[in-house]
N, C-alpha and C positions, 0 to 999 in steps of 0.2 A: 504494500500500500504506500502511496505517495504522501498521504495526508493523515493527520492524527484522527483518532476515533474515540468514541465512548459508547456505552450502551444507550439504546434509544429510549427505554422506559424502565422504571424501577421493577425489580423482581426480588423475591425473598424466599427463604427456606429455613427450616429449623432442624436441629440435630443435637448431638452431644460432642463434647471434646474428647479426643482420643486419650489424652493423658490426664486431664482433669476429671473426666466423666461428667462434667457439668452441662446442663441443658443450655442451649444458646440459639438465638434467632439471628440470622444474617440477612441483611438487605443490601442489594447492590443498586446504586442510583447513578444517573448521568452526572458528569462533571465537566466543566469548561475546558477548552484547550489549555495546555501547559500546566494543568493541575497535577497530573500523574495519578498514581493509585494512592489513596489516603484511607487509612482505617479510622473509624470513629467509634469510640466507646460510648454508646448511648446511655449506659448505666452510670457513667461518670461525667455527667454534664457535657456530653458530646466532645470529649477530649479527643484530639486528633493526633495520629502518628503516621507520617508519610512512610510509604513502603520504600525505604532507602537503606543502603548499606551503612549509612551513618548511625542508624538506630539499632543495629544488630546487637542483641544482648546475650542470647543463649543459643548454642548450636549443638546441643547434646540430644540426639534422637529426634530433634525437630528444630526449626529455625524460628526464634522469637524476637520480637522487636520491643524496645522500651524507650519511652521518652519521659523524662522525669522519673516518677515512680510507677508509671502506668505501663502495663504489659499487654501485648498481643502475641499469642502463642500459636504455633503450628500454622504458619503463613504460607508454606511452600507450595502446597497443592493448588490453592486458589491463584497464587501469583504465577505459577507455571501455566495455568490455563489462560489467564489474562495475556501473558506474554506471547504465548504461541498462537493464540487466536486473534491477536492484533488489537487488544483493548489497551489504549494508552492512558485513558483518564476514567476514573470512577471513584465514587465514595462507597466504602464498604462499612456499613453500620453493624455493630455487634453489641449485644447486651450482656456479654460475659467476656472472659479473658482469652478464650480459645476459639479459633475458626472450627466449625463443625467438621467432623471427619466424614460424615455421610457414609458412602459404601467403601471408603478407604482409597478411592481413586479420584481422578480428575473428571470422570464422565458426568457426574451430576452437575458440575459447574459448567461443562460444555452445554448441557441441556438448558441451564439457566440463561446462558448467553444467547442461545437460539431463541428462547422465550422472550428475552428483552429486546432482541434486535440490535443492530449496530448502526450508529450514525457517524457520518464522516464530516470533519470540520475542514476549514480552509487553511489551517496552519500546517505547514510542511512538517512531516515527521523528521526528527533528528536521529541518526544512527551513530553508535559508537563503533568505528571501524578499527580493528587491531592492526597496528603497523609493525610491531616487533613481537617476537614470541615471548610469552610469559609462562613461567613454570613455578609450581609449588610442589614440594615432595618431602616425604619423611617416612622412615620405617617401611619401605617397599610400597608405599602408596603415593600417588601423584595425580595432579590435575594441571593441564596446560591449555593455553589457547594460542593458536597460530593464525597468522594473517590469512584472510580469505574474504571474498566478496559475497559470501553466503553465510548462513548460520548452519553449521554442521556439527554433529555429535558423534564421538566414538566413546562408548561406555563399556568398560570391562570390569566384571566383578568375580569374586571367588568366595564361596562359603563352603566350609568343610561339612557338607551334607549331601547324601547320595541323590537327592532330588533337585539340588541346586548346583553345586560344584562351580565350574567355570562357565561364564556366559559372556557373550559379546554382542553389542548392538551398534550398528553404524547407520546413520540416518541424516538426511537433510531435513531440517525442521521447517515444515510448512503447515498451515492450518489443517489441511487434509491429512497429511502424514501423522501429525500429532493426534488429531481426533481419533484416527483409526488404529494407530500403532503404539501410542504411548498413554494417552489419557485413560483408557480402561484398566490399566495395570494398577493393582492395589498394593497398599503397604503390607508388609509381611513380618512374621516373627517365628521364633522356634519355641515349641512348647516347653522345652527344658530350661528356657531362660525366663519364662514369664514370672515366676515367683520372685526372682532376684530383681526384675524390673519394677514389679509392684512394690517391693521393699524400698526402692528408690523414689517412690511416689509417682511412678510413670504408669502408663497404659491402664488407668482406672476405668476408661470407657471402652476398652478393646473387647471385641467379640468376633466370632466368625462371620458376623454380618458386616463388619467393617475392616477386616484384615484377613490375609491368608495366614493360616497357622500350619506350620510343618511340625508333625510329630517326628520321632526318630526314623519312621519308616514310610510315612504317607502324608498326604494333604488332608487335614481334618475337615475342611470345608466340603459340604455335600456336593457342590457343583464342580469341585476340582479347580484347576488353574484356567485362567482365561487365555494365556499364552504359555507355551512350554518354557519360555524364558521370562515369565512375568516378573520375577525379582529384578532382573537387569533393566527391564523397561520401566519399572517403578523407580529405580535409582536414577534413570535418565529424567523422569518426571521431576524428581526432587532437585536434581542438578539444575534444570531449567528454571525452577522456581527460585532457587538461590541466586542464579545469575540475573534474574529479573530485578533484583535489588540494585543493580547498576542504574536503573531508572530510564534507560533507553534501549531499544533493540540493538543487539550485537551483530556485527559482521565479523566472523572468525570461526575457526575450526577448533572445537573443544575436545580434548582427549582426556578422559578420566580413567585412572587405573586404581580400582578399589578405594576410591575417595568417598568422603562423606560430608555432612553439613559443615563441619569445622574447616575442612580443607577448601570447600567451595567458598566459604566466607573469606578465607585468607587470600584466595585468588582474586576475588572481587575487590578487596581492600588494596591489594597490590596494584591492580590496574588503575583504580581511581586515585591512588596516591601518587601516581607518576604519569603526568600528561604526555610525556614523550612516547608512551606505549600505544597511544591511540589518537585518532582524530575524530572530530564530530562533523558528520557530513549529512546532507540531505539526499534524498533519492536521486535528484537530478545531478548531484555532484559526483556520484559514483560512476566511473567511466568503464566502458567495456561491455560487450554484448553478453558476457558471462554473468553479469549481475542478476541474481535472482534472490531478492531479500527474503529474510525469514518470514515476513508477514504478508507476503503477496497472497491474495485470496482469489 
């Protein structure tokens, strides 16, 4: 898309938080050009927190934002959908601290955007185009972004489980590819880790209705997996949601090797802390017939 967008009309949905287990109502409303994505805590006098890397507070098992003492938790699934489906501006109203997990994937948020419709503004979209390679790595894990005139992902994961193991996904991110190949992939966990996570105050709202649960020998969910490599696809979903905190669509090739939220956040911070690594361009400024931006619909 050449120009900025927002949703056309307000839409809402209710659910529970994955980690808090708390009930929450979410409402997505149109926002003017240059607003970006802004979370609004309606239970706290409409306190606003922009969806920006500058407000990243926690990155353990989910990405949370904090401004002052106000928290918005588990933002990555919704931000991933906004980013990949081309929504630049929106107000996201919540009456509790955590974005609802819904079915554990991005698919219900895709449905919400389709229900709301998309409106296009006259302000040109600005892209962050990577001009130098950027790497973050530690303990055999890494994430990098390389120059490209498209938004492409390579996501590699490994879990020591007979039904997961090593998985690899390579994809150019377009709205159509994302909606069919990434958005339906659900968050996942391993049955033998659940008690320890609950002892840490996590996954209080988790169930087989909103997450894939692997026992030591099988998938506990009655319907099984949506993709043979559903864990890898969900990791790609999370990665896109964390990259969305840059605040502008990316032009670059992202390569993630066993990375997670903390490493994604480090990559975003490194990019945004060094303006020599990128340039801000409009659609019309990107040269070459090969240009196929991530948000073309």
